[in-house]
C-alpha positions as CSV (number, residue, x, y, z in Angstrom):
1,M,-43.4,-16.0,-117.8
2,A,-39.8,-15.0,-119.1
3,K,-39.0,-13.6,-115.8
4,G,-40.4,-16.9,-114.1
5,L,-38.2,-18.6,-116.3
6,T,-35.1,-16.6,-115.6
7,L,-35.9,-17.1,-111.6
8,L,-35.9,-20.7,-111.8
9,L,-33.2,-21.3,-113.4
10,L,-31.2,-18.9,-111.0
11,L,-32.5,-21.1,-108.1
12,L,-31.2,-24.4,-110.2
13,F,-27.5,-22.9,-110.3
14,L,-27.9,-21.8,-106.4
15,A,-29.1,-25.1,-105.4
16,V,-25.9,-26.8,-106.7
17,P,-23.2,-26.3,-103.7
18,A,-20.3,-24.5,-104.1
19,S,-18.0,-27.9,-103.4
20,S,-19.7,-29.8,-106.1
21,A,-17.5,-28.2,-108.9
22,D,-14.8,-30.0,-108.1
23,G,-16.5,-33.1,-106.6
24,E,-15.6,-32.6,-103.0
25,D,-17.1,-32.1,-99.7
26,S,-15.4,-29.1,-97.7
27,H,-16.4,-31.4,-95.0
28,E,-16.2,-35.3,-94.8
29,R,-19.4,-36.4,-92.5
30,L,-20.9,-40.0,-92.4
31,L,-24.8,-40.5,-92.2
32,I,-26.3,-43.4,-90.5
33,D,-29.7,-44.1,-91.6
34,F,-31.7,-46.3,-89.8
35,G,-34.7,-46.3,-92.8
36,N,-37.5,-45.1,-90.3
37,G,-36.9,-41.1,-89.5
38,D,-34.1,-42.0,-87.0
39,I,-30.7,-40.7,-88.2
40,R,-27.1,-39.8,-86.8
41,W,-24.3,-37.7,-88.4
42,Y,-20.7,-38.2,-87.6
43,D,-17.2,-36.1,-88.5
44,V,-15.3,-39.3,-91.0
45,A,-12.5,-40.9,-89.6
46,P,-10.9,-41.3,-92.8
47,S,-8.2,-44.7,-93.2
48,G,-7.1,-46.8,-95.8
49,S,-9.8,-48.4,-96.7
50,V,-14.0,-47.9,-96.8
51,Q,-14.1,-50.8,-93.9
52,D,-11.3,-49.4,-92.3
53,T,-12.9,-45.6,-92.0
54,L,-16.7,-47.1,-91.2
55,E,-15.3,-48.9,-88.3
56,G,-12.9,-46.3,-87.2
57,T,-15.6,-43.4,-87.2
58,L,-18.3,-45.5,-85.2
59,S,-15.7,-47.5,-82.8
60,S,-14.9,-43.6,-82.4
61,A,-18.4,-42.6,-81.3
62,G,-19.3,-45.7,-79.3
63,V,-21.1,-47.5,-82.3
64,A,-20.8,-51.1,-82.8
65,I,-20.6,-52.0,-86.3
66,E,-20.0,-55.7,-87.9
67,F,-19.0,-56.7,-91.2
68,E,-19.5,-60.2,-92.8
69,D,-18.0,-61.8,-95.7
70,F,-19.6,-61.4,-98.8
71,Q,-19.2,-63.6,-102.4
72,D,-15.6,-61.8,-103.2
73,G,-15.7,-58.9,-100.4
74,V,-16.5,-57.8,-97.3
75,R,-20.2,-55.9,-96.3
76,V,-21.9,-54.1,-93.6
77,L,-24.0,-56.6,-91.5
78,S,-25.4,-54.8,-88.2
79,V,-25.0,-51.1,-87.0
80,G,-25.9,-50.7,-83.2
81,G,-27.3,-53.9,-83.2
82,R,-29.3,-53.7,-86.2
83,G,-29.0,-56.1,-88.3
84,P,-31.3,-58.0,-91.9
85,V,-34.6,-58.1,-91.5
86,T,-37.1,-59.5,-94.3
87,V,-40.5,-58.8,-93.7
88,G,-43.3,-61.1,-95.3
89,S,-42.5,-63.9,-97.2
90,E,-41.2,-65.5,-100.3
91,S,-45.4,-66.2,-101.1
92,T,-45.9,-62.2,-100.5
93,P,-45.1,-60.2,-103.7
94,G,-44.0,-57.1,-101.2
95,M,-41.4,-59.1,-99.0
96,Q,-38.5,-56.8,-98.1
97,E,-35.0,-57.9,-97.2
98,C,-33.5,-55.0,-95.7
99,S,-30.4,-54.5,-94.9
100,W,-27.1,-51.8,-94.9
101,R,-26.8,-50.1,-97.9
102,L,-23.5,-48.0,-98.5
103,Y,-24.3,-44.2,-100.5
104,S,-21.7,-41.7,-101.6
105,W,-22.2,-38.0,-101.8
106,N,-21.7,-37.0,-105.4
107,G,-22.1,-32.9,-104.7
108,V,-26.0,-33.1,-105.2
109,S,-27.2,-36.2,-104.1
110,W,-26.8,-39.8,-103.1
111,D,-25.3,-42.7,-105.1
112,P,-25.8,-45.8,-103.8
113,E,-22.3,-48.1,-103.8
114,P,-21.7,-51.7,-104.1
115,Y,-22.2,-53.8,-100.8
116,D,-18.1,-54.5,-101.0
117,V,-16.9,-52.0,-98.6
118,D,-13.1,-53.6,-98.8
119,L,-12.1,-51.0,-101.3
120,E,-10.3,-47.8,-100.8
121,Y,-11.5,-44.8,-99.5
122,L,-11.2,-42.0,-101.6
123,G,-12.8,-39.4,-99.8
124,G,-16.0,-37.1,-99.6
125,S,-19.3,-38.1,-97.4
126,M,-21.1,-41.4,-97.1
127,A,-24.1,-42.8,-95.8
128,L,-25.2,-46.1,-94.7
129,G,-29.0,-46.3,-94.9
130,F,-31.0,-49.7,-93.9
131,Y,-33.2,-49.9,-96.7
132,P,-34.2,-53.0,-99.6
133,A,-32.6,-53.1,-102.7
134,G,-34.2,-50.5,-105.2
135,L,-34.3,-46.9,-105.5
136,A,-34.8,-46.2,-102.0
137,V,-32.0,-43.2,-101.0
138,P,-31.6,-41.4,-97.6
139,A,-33.4,-38.3,-97.5
140,S,-30.9,-36.7,-94.6
141,T,-28.1,-34.9,-97.3
142,P,-24.6,-32.9,-96.1
143,D,-26.6,-29.9,-96.8
144,Y,-29.4,-30.5,-94.9
145,E,-28.4,-32.7,-92.3
146,D,-31.7,-32.2,-90.1
147,V,-35.0,-34.4,-91.3
148,W,-38.3,-34.7,-89.8
149,T,-39.8,-37.6,-92.5
150,S,-43.4,-38.4,-90.8
151,F,-46.0,-38.1,-87.8
152,R,-44.1,-37.3,-84.6
153,G,-40.4,-37.8,-86.5
154,N,-40.0,-41.2,-87.0
155,S,-41.4,-44.7,-86.8
156,S,-42.2,-45.4,-83.2
157,S,-43.7,-41.4,-83.5
158,D,-41.8,-40.3,-80.4
159,G,-41.7,-36.8,-80.7
160,V,-38.4,-36.1,-80.2
161,S,-36.0,-34.5,-82.5
162,R,-32.4,-34.8,-82.9
163,S,-31.5,-31.4,-84.1
164,Y,-32.2,-27.8,-82.2
165,G,-34.5,-24.9,-81.9
166,P,-33.8,-21.4,-81.8
167,D,-33.1,-19.3,-78.5
168,S,-35.5,-16.3,-79.4
169,V,-38.2,-15.7,-81.7
170,A,-37.9,-12.7,-84.1
171,V,-40.7,-10.7,-84.9
172,P,-42.2,-10.1,-87.5
173,L,-42.4,-14.3,-88.0
174,E,-39.5,-15.1,-90.3
175,W,-42.4,-16.6,-92.9
176,Y,-45.8,-17.5,-93.2
177,N,-48.0,-19.4,-96.2
178,A,-52.0,-18.8,-95.7
179,Y,-54.2,-21.1,-97.8
180,Q,-58.1,-21.4,-97.6
181,G,-58.7,-24.7,-95.5
182,A,-57.0,-25.9,-92.4
183,V,-53.2,-27.2,-92.1
184,D,-54.6,-30.2,-89.4
185,S,-51.2,-32.4,-90.4
186,S,-47.9,-32.4,-88.8
187,I,-45.3,-30.6,-90.8
188,L,-42.5,-32.5,-92.5
189,Y,-38.8,-31.1,-93.2
190,A,-36.0,-32.5,-95.8
191,D,-33.9,-31.1,-97.8
192,G,-34.3,-27.1,-96.4
193,L,-38.0,-28.0,-97.9
194,I,-41.5,-28.1,-96.3
195,Y,-44.2,-30.8,-96.6
196,H,-47.6,-30.5,-95.4
197,T,-52.0,-31.0,-96.6
198,V,-54.0,-28.8,-96.1
199,A,-57.9,-29.8,-95.3
200,G,-60.5,-28.4,-97.8
201,V,-62.7,-25.1,-96.6
202,Y,-65.5,-27.3,-94.1
203,G,-68.9,-27.9,-95.2
204,S,-67.9,-25.8,-98.9
205,V,-68.5,-27.3,-102.4
206,G,-66.0,-27.9,-105.5
207,M,-62.8,-26.8,-105.7
208,E,-62.9,-24.8,-102.0
209,S,-63.7,-28.6,-100.9
210,L,-60.3,-30.0,-102.4
211,A,-57.6,-31.4,-99.9
212,W,-53.9,-30.5,-100.9
213,L,-50.4,-31.6,-100.6
214,Y,-47.8,-28.6,-100.5
215,C,-44.0,-28.3,-100.9
216,L,-42.7,-25.1,-99.8
217,D,-39.4,-23.3,-100.0
218,P,-38.9,-21.3,-96.8
219,V,-35.9,-20.2,-98.0
220,N,-36.5,-18.6,-101.0
221,K,-40.4,-17.9,-99.5
222,Q,-42.6,-19.5,-102.7
223,V,-44.6,-22.6,-103.1
224,A,-42.5,-25.2,-104.8
225,W,-45.2,-27.1,-105.8
226,S,-49.0,-28.0,-104.7
227,L,-51.8,-30.9,-106.3
228,S,-55.0,-31.6,-105.0
229,Y,-55.7,-35.4,-103.8
230,S,-59.3,-35.4,-102.0
231,D,-62.7,-34.1,-101.9
232,S,-63.5,-36.8,-99.0
233,G,-65.6,-34.5,-96.9
234,N,-62.9,-31.8,-95.3
235,I,-61.7,-34.7,-92.6
236,E,-58.3,-34.6,-94.3
237,I,-55.5,-34.3,-91.6
238,T,-53.3,-37.1,-91.6
239,T,-49.5,-36.6,-91.8
240,P,-47.5,-37.8,-95.2
241,V,-44.6,-39.7,-95.2
242,I,-41.4,-38.9,-96.5
243,I,-39.5,-42.1,-98.1
244,G,-35.8,-40.6,-100.0
245,D,-36.9,-39.3,-102.8
246,T,-41.1,-40.0,-102.8
247,I,-43.5,-38.7,-100.2
248,V,-46.7,-41.3,-99.4
249,L,-50.0,-39.6,-98.5
250,T,-52.8,-41.8,-96.4
251,S,-56.0,-40.0,-97.1
252,G,-60.0,-40.4,-95.7
253,N,-61.1,-41.3,-99.2
254,W,-59.1,-44.3,-98.6
255,H,-56.6,-44.2,-101.1
256,V,-52.7,-44.0,-100.4
257,Y,-50.8,-42.2,-103.3
258,C,-47.1,-42.2,-103.9
259,F,-45.5,-39.0,-105.0
260,D,-41.9,-37.7,-106.7
261,R,-40.9,-35.2,-103.6
262,F,-39.5,-32.9,-105.9
263,T,-42.0,-32.6,-108.2
264,G,-45.2,-34.0,-107.0
265,E,-45.8,-35.9,-109.8
266,P,-47.8,-39.1,-109.1
267,L,-45.7,-42.6,-108.8
268,A,-47.9,-44.6,-107.8
269,E,-51.7,-45.3,-105.7
270,L,-53.4,-47.4,-103.5
271,Y,-57.2,-47.6,-104.1
272,P,-60.0,-49.3,-102.5
273,E,-61.8,-52.1,-103.8
274,G,-64.8,-50.8,-106.2
275,S,-63.5,-47.2,-106.4
276,S,-60.8,-46.5,-109.4
277,P,-57.3,-44.4,-109.1
278,D,-57.9,-40.7,-109.4
279,K,-54.0,-39.8,-109.5
280,C,-51.9,-42.7,-110.9
281,N,-52.0,-44.9,-114.3
282,M,-52.9,-48.2,-113.9
283,A,-49.8,-49.8,-114.5
284,R,-49.0,-48.8,-110.7
285,S,-51.9,-49.1,-109.5
286,T,-52.8,-51.2,-106.7
287,E,-56.8,-52.0,-105.8
288,Y,-57.3,-53.3,-101.9
289,K,-60.2,-54.9,-100.0
290,V,-61.7,-52.5,-97.5
291,M,-63.7,-54.0,-94.3
292,K,-65.9,-51.3,-93.3
293,G,-69.0,-53.0,-93.6
294,D,-68.3,-55.8,-90.8
295,A,-70.3,-55.7,-87.8
296,P,-67.4,-55.4,-85.3
297,V,-66.8,-51.6,-87.2
298,V,-70.3,-50.6,-88.1
299,R,-71.1,-50.6,-84.6
300,D,-68.4,-48.4,-83.9
301,R,-68.1,-45.2,-83.7
302,I,-68.6,-42.0,-86.1
303,H,-64.9,-42.4,-87.4
304,V,-65.7,-45.4,-89.2
305,N,-65.7,-43.8,-92.6
306,A,-62.4,-41.9,-91.7
307,G,-60.2,-43.9,-93.8
308,V,-56.6,-44.4,-93.9
309,T,-54.7,-43.0,-90.9
310,N,-51.0,-41.7,-90.6
311,A,-48.3,-44.5,-92.0
312,V,-45.1,-45.2,-90.9
313,Y,-42.0,-46.5,-92.5
314,E,-39.3,-49.0,-91.5
315,N,-37.6,-52.0,-93.0
316,G,-38.6,-51.3,-96.2
317,A,-42.3,-51.8,-95.2
318,L,-45.2,-49.1,-94.6
319,Y,-47.7,-49.6,-91.9
320,F,-51.0,-48.0,-91.6
321,N,-54.5,-48.6,-89.6
322,A,-58.1,-48.0,-91.3
323,S,-61.6,-47.5,-90.2
324,D,-62.0,-50.5,-91.1
325,G,-60.4,-51.6,-87.8
326,V,-57.4,-53.6,-90.0
327,T,-53.7,-53.1,-89.7
328,R,-51.9,-53.3,-93.2
329,C,-48.0,-53.5,-94.1
330,Y,-47.4,-52.6,-98.2
331,S,-43.9,-52.6,-99.9
332,V,-43.9,-49.0,-101.4
333,D,-41.4,-48.6,-104.7
334,R,-41.5,-45.8,-107.3
335,E,-41.3,-48.1,-110.2
336,E,-43.3,-51.2,-108.0
337,G,-46.0,-49.0,-106.7
338,F,-47.4,-50.8,-103.5
339,Q,-47.9,-54.4,-103.0
340,E,-49.3,-56.0,-99.7
341,I,-47.2,-57.9,-97.6
342,W,-49.4,-58.4,-95.1
343,T,-52.9,-57.8,-93.4
344,H,-54.1,-57.9,-89.7
345,V,-57.8,-58.2,-89.0
346,P,-57.8,-58.5,-85.4
347,E,-60.5,-61.0,-84.0
348,D,-64.5,-59.1,-83.2
349,S,-63.5,-58.8,-79.2
350,L,-60.5,-56.6,-80.1
351,R,-61.4,-54.7,-83.6
352,G,-62.5,-51.5,-83.5
353,C,-62.2,-48.4,-85.9
354,F,-59.0,-46.2,-86.5
355,Y,-58.9,-42.8,-86.8
356,Y,-55.9,-40.8,-87.5
357,Y,-53.4,-41.9,-85.3
358,P,-50.7,-44.4,-86.5
359,P,-49.1,-47.4,-85.6
360,Y,-46.1,-47.5,-83.6
361,L,-43.2,-50.0,-84.1
362,A,-41.1,-50.8,-81.2
363,E,-38.5,-53.4,-79.7
364,L,-39.3,-56.7,-78.2
365,G,-37.3,-59.4,-77.5
366,G,-34.9,-58.3,-80.1
367,E,-37.9,-58.3,-82.4
368,R,-39.9,-55.8,-84.2
369,V,-43.5,-55.3,-83.3
370,L,-46.6,-53.0,-83.9
371,V,-48.7,-51.3,-81.4
372,S,-51.7,-49.9,-82.2
373,G,-54.9,-48.2,-79.8
374,N,-58.4,-47.9,-81.7
375,Y,-61.4,-45.7,-80.8
376,S,-62.8,-48.5,-79.2
377,G,-60.4,-48.2,-76.5
378,R,-58.4,-51.4,-77.5
379,L,-54.7,-52.0,-78.3
380,T,-53.1,-55.1,-80.1
381,C,-49.7,-55.7,-80.6
382,V,-48.3,-57.3,-83.2
383,S,-45.5,-58.8,-85.4
384,A,-44.1,-56.3,-87.9
385,V,-42.5,-58.7,-89.8
386,D,-45.5,-61.1,-90.2
387,G,-48.7,-59.2,-88.5
388,G,-49.2,-62.4,-86.3
389,P,-50.7,-61.4,-82.9
390,V,-48.6,-61.2,-80.2
391,W,-51.1,-59.8,-77.7
392,G,-54.7,-57.8,-77.3
393,R,-56.5,-56.1,-74.8
394,Q,-59.6,-53.6,-73.9
395,M,-58.3,-51.4,-71.7
396,H,-59.9,-49.7,-68.5
397,D,-60.0,-46.5,-66.8
398,L,-59.5,-46.3,-62.9
399,S,-63.7,-47.2,-62.3
400,G,-63.2,-50.2,-64.5
401,N,-65.1,-49.1,-67.5
402,P,-63.8,-49.5,-70.8
403,V,-61.8,-46.4,-72.0
404,G,-63.4,-44.8,-75.2
405,A,-60.0,-44.4,-77.3
406,V,-56.7,-44.7,-76.9
407,T,-55.3,-41.5,-78.2
408,S,-51.5,-41.7,-78.3
409,V,-48.7,-44.4,-77.6
410,S,-45.0,-43.6,-76.9
411,V,-42.6,-46.3,-76.7
412,C,-40.4,-45.9,-73.8
413,P,-37.4,-47.4,-72.8
414,G,-37.4,-50.7,-71.2
415,E,-40.0,-52.6,-73.4
416,R,-42.6,-50.3,-72.2
417,I,-45.4,-48.0,-73.3
418,L,-47.0,-45.3,-72.4
419,V,-50.7,-45.2,-73.0
420,C,-52.9,-41.9,-73.1
421,Y,-56.8,-42.9,-73.7
422,A,-59.9,-40.7,-73.6
423,D,-63.5,-40.6,-73.6
424,G,-63.6,-40.6,-77.9
425,G,-64.6,-36.8,-78.4
426,M,-62.3,-34.2,-80.2
427,T,-61.6,-32.3,-77.1
428,S,-62.2,-34.7,-74.4
429,S,-63.8,-34.0,-70.9
430,R,-62.5,-37.3,-69.3
431,G,-59.1,-39.4,-70.1
432,G,-56.0,-40.7,-68.4
433,I,-52.2,-42.2,-68.6
434,M,-51.0,-45.5,-67.9
435,L,-47.3,-47.2,-68.5
436,V,-48.1,-50.5,-70.0
437,D,-45.6,-53.6,-70.3
438,L,-45.0,-54.1,-73.6
439,R,-44.8,-57.8,-73.3
440,D,-48.1,-58.6,-72.7
441,G,-50.2,-55.0,-72.4
442,S,-50.0,-55.6,-68.8
443,V,-50.7,-52.2,-66.5
444,I,-47.6,-50.8,-64.8
445,W,-49.3,-47.7,-63.3
446,Q,-52.5,-45.5,-64.3
447,K,-53.3,-42.4,-63.6
448,G,-56.6,-40.1,-64.1
449,L,-54.7,-37.7,-65.9
450,L,-55.7,-36.5,-69.4
451,C,-52.5,-35.8,-71.1
452,S,-52.1,-34.8,-75.1
453,K,-49.5,-36.8,-76.8
454,P,-46.2,-36.9,-74.5
455,A,-43.1,-37.1,-75.6
456,V,-40.6,-39.2,-73.7
457,F,-37.0,-38.5,-73.4
458,G,-34.7,-40.7,-70.9
459,D,-36.4,-41.0,-67.9
460,R,-38.7,-38.4,-67.9
461,F,-41.5,-37.7,-70.5
462,Y,-43.4,-34.2,-70.9
463,S,-46.9,-33.7,-71.3
464,Y,-50.0,-31.4,-71.3
465,V,-52.1,-31.9,-69.2
466,S,-55.7,-30.8,-68.2
467,Y,-57.6,-30.6,-65.4
468,T,-61.0,-32.4,-65.1
469,P,-63.1,-33.0,-62.3
470,D,-63.7,-36.1,-63.0
471,G,-60.0,-37.2,-63.1
472,E,-57.0,-36.5,-60.5
473,R,-57.0,-34.0,-58.3
474,S,-53.5,-34.0,-57.1
475,V,-49.7,-35.0,-58.6
476,T,-46.9,-36.2,-56.0
477,D,-43.8,-33.9,-56.3
478,H,-41.1,-36.6,-57.0
479,D,-38.4,-34.8,-54.7
480,T,-40.5,-34.0,-51.7
481,G,-43.4,-36.1,-51.9
482,A,-46.0,-33.4,-51.6
483,E,-49.1,-34.0,-53.2
484,R,-49.8,-30.9,-55.4
485,E,-52.7,-29.7,-56.8
486,L,-53.0,-30.6,-60.3
487,V,-53.8,-27.0,-62.8
488,S,-54.4,-27.2,-66.3
489,G,-50.5,-26.7,-67.9
490,Y,-47.1,-28.6,-69.3
491,Y,-45.9,-31.2,-67.1
492,S,-42.5,-33.2,-66.5
493,F,-43.0,-36.6,-65.3
494,W,-41.0,-39.2,-64.0
495,L,-41.5,-42.4,-66.1
496,S,-41.0,-44.9,-63.1
497,D,-44.3,-43.4,-61.0
498,C,-45.5,-40.7,-62.8
499,S,-44.6,-38.2,-59.7
500,M,-44.3,-34.7,-60.9
501,G,-40.8,-32.7,-61.5
502,W,-42.2,-29.6,-62.6
503,V,-45.4,-27.8,-64.1
504,Q,-46.1,-24.4,-66.2
505,D,-49.4,-23.6,-66.2
506,T,-51.7,-22.2,-68.3
507,D,-55.6,-21.3,-69.5
508,A,-55.3,-22.0,-72.8
509,L,-55.7,-25.6,-74.2
510,S,-53.3,-27.9,-75.6
511,I,-54.1,-31.4,-77.9
512,G,-51.1,-31.6,-80.8
513,G,-48.8,-33.1,-78.4
514,V,-45.4,-31.8,-77.8
515,T,-42.3,-32.0,-79.1
516,Y,-38.8,-32.7,-77.2
517,C,-35.9,-31.1,-78.8
518,D,-31.9,-30.3,-77.3
519,G,-33.2,-29.9,-73.8
520,R,-36.4,-28.1,-74.3
521,V,-40.1,-29.0,-74.7
522,Y,-42.3,-27.1,-77.4
523,S,-45.5,-27.1,-78.1
524,M,-48.5,-24.9,-78.9
525,D,-52.1,-23.6,-77.7
526,Y,-55.3,-25.4,-79.6
527,S,-56.9,-22.2,-78.3
528,P,-57.5,-19.4,-81.4
529,G,-55.1,-16.5,-81.4
530,S,-58.1,-14.4,-81.0
531,E,-58.1,-15.2,-77.4
532,G,-55.4,-12.9,-76.9
533,S,-53.1,-13.2,-74.2
534,L,-55.0,-16.8,-73.7
535,G,-54.3,-18.9,-77.0
536,G,-52.5,-18.9,-80.4
537,W,-49.1,-19.4,-78.9
538,V,-46.4,-21.2,-79.7
539,W,-43.8,-22.1,-76.2
540,C,-40.7,-23.1,-75.9
541,M,-39.8,-24.6,-71.8
542,D,-36.4,-25.4,-70.3
543,A,-36.8,-29.8,-69.8
544,D,-35.1,-30.0,-66.3
545,T,-37.1,-26.6,-65.2
546,G,-40.2,-26.2,-66.9
547,T,-38.7,-21.9,-67.0
548,V,-40.6,-20.5,-70.4
549,V,-37.2,-19.7,-72.9
550,W,-39.7,-18.0,-75.3
551,K,-43.1,-17.9,-76.1
552,A,-44.6,-16.6,-79.8
553,K,-47.7,-15.4,-81.0
554,A,-48.6,-17.6,-84.4
555,S,-49.3,-14.6,-86.5
556,P,-51.4,-13.4,-88.5
557,Y,-54.2,-15.6,-86.9
558,G,-58.5,-16.1,-86.5
559,G,-61.0,-16.7,-84.9
560,S,-60.6,-20.3,-85.8
561,A,-56.6,-20.3,-85.1
562,Y,-57.0,-24.1,-83.6
563,S,-53.4,-26.7,-83.8
564,M,-54.1,-30.2,-84.3
565,C,-50.4,-31.1,-84.2
566,A,-46.9,-31.0,-82.2
567,P,-44.1,-28.3,-83.8
568,T,-41.8,-29.3,-85.5
569,V,-38.2,-28.3,-84.8
570,A,-35.4,-28.7,-87.1
571,D,-32.2,-26.5,-88.3
572,G,-32.9,-23.8,-85.7
573,K,-36.4,-23.4,-86.7
574,V,-39.7,-24.2,-85.4
575,F,-42.5,-25.1,-88.1
576,V,-46.5,-25.2,-87.0
577,G,-49.5,-25.0,-88.6
578,N,-53.4,-24.2,-87.9
579,D,-56.9,-24.1,-89.0
580,Y,-56.8,-20.4,-89.5
581,G,-55.2,-22.1,-92.6
582,A,-51.5,-20.7,-92.4
583,V,-47.9,-22.4,-91.8
584,Y,-45.4,-20.6,-89.6
585,V,-41.5,-20.7,-90.0
586,I,-40.5,-19.0,-86.5
587,S,-36.9,-18.3,-85.9
588,E,-34.4,-16.2,-85.0
589,T,-34.7,-14.1,-88.6
590,R,-37.0,-11.6,-88.4
591,G,-39.2,-11.8,-91.5
592,I,-40.9,-9.1,-93.9
593,P,-43.8,-7.6,-92.7
594,R,-46.9,-8.0,-94.6
595,D,-50.6,-6.9,-94.4
596,S,-53.0,-8.7,-93.3
597,T,-56.6,-9.3,-92.7
598,S,-59.0,-11.7,-91.3
599,D,-59.6,-13.1,-94.9
600,I,-57.0,-15.4,-95.8
601,T,-55.0,-14.9,-99.2
602,Y,-55.0,-18.2,-101.5
603,E,-50.9,-18.1,-102.0
604,S,-50.7,-21.5,-103.2
605,Q,-52.7,-22.1,-106.7
606,G,-49.9,-20.1,-109.2
607,L,-47.6,-23.7,-109.5
608,A,-50.9,-25.2,-110.2
609,H,-51.6,-23.1,-113.9
610,W,-51.4,-24.6,-117.0
611,S,-48.5,-22.2,-118.0
612,W,-45.9,-23.4,-115.1
613,I,-47.0,-26.3,-116.2
614,A,-45.1,-26.0,-119.2
615,L,-42.2,-24.6,-118.0
616,F,-42.1,-27.3,-115.5
617,A,-41.9,-29.7,-118.6
618,L,-39.6,-27.2,-120.1
619,L,-37.3,-27.1,-117.0
620,A,-37.0,-30.8,-116.5
621,A,-35.6,-31.4,-119.8
622,F,-33.2,-28.9,-118.9
623,T,-32.2,-29.6,-115.5
624,L,-31.2,-33.1,-117.0
625,C,-28.7,-31.6,-119.4
626,V,-27.5,-29.8,-116.6
627,V,-26.9,-32.7,-114.6
628,K,-25.7,-35.2,-117.7
629,L,-22.9,-32.0,-117.9
630,Y,-22.1,-31.7,-114.4
631,R,-21.9,-35.4,-113.8
632,G,-19.9,-36.3,-116.6
633,A,-17.5,-33.2,-116.1
């Protein structure tokens, strides 16, 4: 126990950047945080005032910034064309007024500053964050600039990382952490920490049936904290969303939780009517009505009881769908908890249950809209501000039949969306892809290509395509116009007409989707590692040519090493997980070889022991003293 205390105190000391001793950053940076997972960093161009410094820094980078007079000073009105937004109305308790807020870096964390930017610039790193009033702060910091805060990265779930990955892969892999139960969520990353969920062991009872949320420290190669949250039938595959210093988790048990991101402390809980909170005290718990017994979803598919989907966060609002076919919008705050802003119940002809696919935010006519596809093959578009309907459509395949499920939506330039659909099975045998006009839901072009969660970048999109006997037999080569035989593999397509740029064929199935980062495309096999050369690989391909830059086997592995999600790429590393029950860190750093067998060692229960809980209480008091002494220095 004493050794554990000494180690944690040492880690706490090392966590304080060396530059914090004198309160100065060695390199002044400006963060623009759009409050939805999208961030940009710029080198500061110092000037006389904060206003001049912000304007000079962003103008030199080609980013528009506007100011307005405010009381006795000046505040930031808009950045990159994004100005103040109000979600909800004064009659809704959770109404959010979102605007640009200034933060300064104290060497350890972001300090909110007054609105007024007509003040002398005293040096140091700064941030402009698009957040509501309250305690929300950027998750990206000068120490760890890269973040991946939600399923496929941001509120549009576009699968595009603005970081960089490794040029090669060292073996053994840098690190892995193994569990009992599958890792089916996307891997989140912030402050150099990894966040993910673990589903319960399929078909088990008791402790093994519990789902867990983990925070991993890949630097020190250990679990920072973990907690159990559900025994809802071993279908926990949703991905959390990071909001500043909190993390929000949706669940198949219909609960939505908010935890402290650094300790795992429960802060707030949204729970269904007739149930009760199971993690948070009543003061920050909110009850909501579930409509899964309604006729339009009672007749729907087996996923009617799958609970709440992945959530996205933007404009101070949390958006999510549920298996009762309803789209919901809530505010979330560590002090106020969850408060309803609006609820959208589609008309019966459009309503259908949702699986774990999130809603997607996009820009339409200068306003933000929310697009959702359900397991009845319908697509709806509503206002992100008040939930009012914009349009809704039943989607059809090339034969004119209603599609079984809308499996993904990718937001494209020019008020368009790329929509993938399938027959509704977990591993579908039929499906297609279409480019849809966001203004009215009309189809621009449509192909019978069974695609998995594309990533759109510029005028191209990238996806794994499965050859199916009922689908297309060929694709058109963009450069020559010739027809090329369709094979299963990774493809680059032109967005304008779905003509092919390149193909990298493979016999291994991939359903988790692809991630685009810095001119490269990343994906992972759905086929298990036990299939030898035909499965268990993480791929990195050149986005222009399709050439394989590197492939890495996710090892150790087993006969159930299926991967449900696309890789996360940040800070020169690639993070993946699979049904074998492990999270892997892939980089140019060689890991320490470890003996492994097909039996997974459960490595993550240690911090749940009573002795560690007592230690954390002592450490929290010690940390508070250190911070007070530091800030008083």
